[in-house]
C-alpha positions, -999 to +999 in steps of 0.1 A: +526+178-181+505+147-187+498+135-222+464+124-235+460+101-265+427+100-284+421+069-306+396+073-334+386+042-354+376+053-389+354+034-414+335+050-443+335+085-428+352+105-457+323+130-459+323+142-423+358+132-410+375+165-416+348+184-398+347+159-369+384+159-364+386+197-365+358+197-338+378+173-317+410+193-321+392+225-311+379+209-278+414+196-270+431+228-278+410+246-253+427+226-226+463+228-237+472+242-203+461+209-187+475+183-210+494+176-242+475+154-267+479+133-298+451+119-321+456+085-335+434+079-366+429+042-375+417+034-410+398+001-408+400-007-445+376+020-455+364+016-491+358+053-496+382+083-495+386+082-457+424+075-459+430+104-482+412+127-457+432+113-429+465+120-448+455+157-452+445+159-415+479+146-405+496+171-428+478+199-410+491+189-376+519+163-380+531+169-344+499+157-328+483+134-354+491+098-364+477+074-389+474+036-389+460+020-420+449-017-423+452-038-454+415-045-452+385-042-428+392-061-395+364-045-374+361-017-349+376-036-320+407-045-339+411-008-349+407+003-313+434-022-301+458-010-329+453+025-316+458+015-280+490-003-289+505+028-305+492+055-282+519+071-261+498+090-236+496+086-199+459+080-205+440+070-236+405+079-247+385+062-275+358+081-294+338+072-325+346+089-358+310+103-363+311+123-330+278+109-318+297+109-286+304+145-275+342+153-275+335+179-248+334+150-223+370+141-229+384+169-207+358+159-180+370+123-182+406+135-180+399+154-148+384+122-133+416+104-143+438+131-128+418+127-096+427+090-094+402+071-116+419+045-138+388+037-159+363+064-168+332+054-188+309+078-206+276+060-201+246+066-223+216+079-202+196+084-234+201+086-271+186+108-299+185+078-323+152+063-334+136+033-317+153+010-342+186+018-324+172+022-289+152-011-286+179-035-299+205-017-277+183-021-246+177-058-253+214-064-261+228-048-229+199-061-208+208-097-217+245-090-213+240-076-178+218-105-167+238-134-180+274-123-187+286-090-172+266-077-141+290-047-140+282-035-175+263-002-174+226-005-182+229+012-216+265+001-223+294+023-233+316+029-264+332+061-252+358+059-225+392+069-210+417+045-196+449+048-176+481+036-192+482+007-167+447-005-178+457-002-214+488-024-208+467-050-191+443-051-221+472-055-245+487-083-225+454-103-227+445-103-264+413-122-274+401-134-308+365-122-314+368-102-282+340-082-266+356-048-259+334-037-230+340-070-213+378-068-219+378-033-203+358-044-172+379-075-168+411-056-162+396-027-144+387-020-108+357+002-100+350+025-129+338+061-128+307+067-149+297+100-166+262+100-180+254+117-213+229+116-242+242+101-274+236+123-304+219+114-336+242+107-365+246+140-385+258+126-418+263+093-436+252+059-426+266+038-399+287+007-408+275-010-377+251-034-395+227-058-380+249-087-389+279-071-370+256-064-340+245-100-338+280-113-341+292-089-314+264-100-291+273-136-296+310-128-290+302-111-257+276-136-246+298-167-253+330-150-241+317-142-206+291-168-197+285-206-198+248-201-197+241-215-232+260-247-223+242-250-190+209-245-208+217-273-231+225-296-202+192-287-185+172-293-217+189-326-221+179-337-186+143-325-192+140-342-225+156-374-212+131-375-183+102-369-206+114-396-229+116-421-201+081-412-189+066-415-224+083-448-229+069-461-197+034-450-207+037-468-240+048-500-224+020-499-199-005-492-227+008-523-246+007-546-216-027-536-201-047-525-231-030-544-258-030-515-282-001-502-301+010-466-305-012-445-328-005-412-345+022-411-372+018-373-376+025-366-339+055-389-340+069-371-370+063-337-354+081-348-323+110-361-343+114-329-363+112-307-332+138-329-313+162-330-343+159-293-347+167-288-310+197-312-314+210-291-343+206-259-322+225-275-294+253-286-317+254-251-331+259-235-296+286-260-288+302-252-322+303-215-314+323-222-283+346-247-301+352-223-330+362-195-307+385-219-288+402-228-321+405-192-332+421-182-299+444-212-300+459-206-334+467-170-324+463-153-358+471-116-358+438-096-350+448-071-377+474-064-404+488-029-408+494-017-443+514+013-431+515+038-402+526+073-396+530+082-360+530+118-348+561+136-359+590+128-336+576+093-329+581+078-364+596+043-364 
């Protein structure tokens, strides 16, 4: 019988985690005749009581529940990769700890996998969140599709199921500051997409802050396109051409009309704008260089404090 691993990254979800995991288990238990399963809970340095709740959940079902705990917060992508590295299933699904993504889709994705699909993506066709979540998401994924990843679904994805082979390929290509969706699509062939409506968060507050969203967008944008560098080159050519043209006009003005250049204010404005643009260009180049350095020094993407794999798999 095939085995399914479900990886759940956990961060500040102590209030609803027990209920959410029980809901997930109930869905998986209904399909015990189709697959065995294990749930890998990854504590991403939660500052609340999430780890204590995870320990109790493992005590309830030690044969099918494992725990990985980080020494501090390393981010959701690191937590997912830690879970993927320790999952033993023939296929692996990843779902959020708040269950905004319906666990009822996991058996559906499993059937697609059993039919031959190696990458199954649950794609958001809509979301019950407010406009403050919908609008930034639309802008984010629209820009990513246009400039970086044309294969990226229109509304993106966070909920998916991967074949063991795809997981191994991802683990063989670790990236510092990686963009998870891009890493999945890079090692995958054609993906099967299942549309669904993302639920509104029932309890608590998301740890996915604006700062984290902006950083993740920059990671994805820089990681899969050279468009910013090419834009800098184009701006450089345009500004150089404008500079030559203006210099020629000033020389002609001096020769034929004998007048000097007037307008201290306009000169200062031009200088400020150009220097600001130069700093922006240096910043873009710096983003690429910093990520190159981070990848070259190959620091561990996460540090595990301790782990308890499902009973029978302990190290």
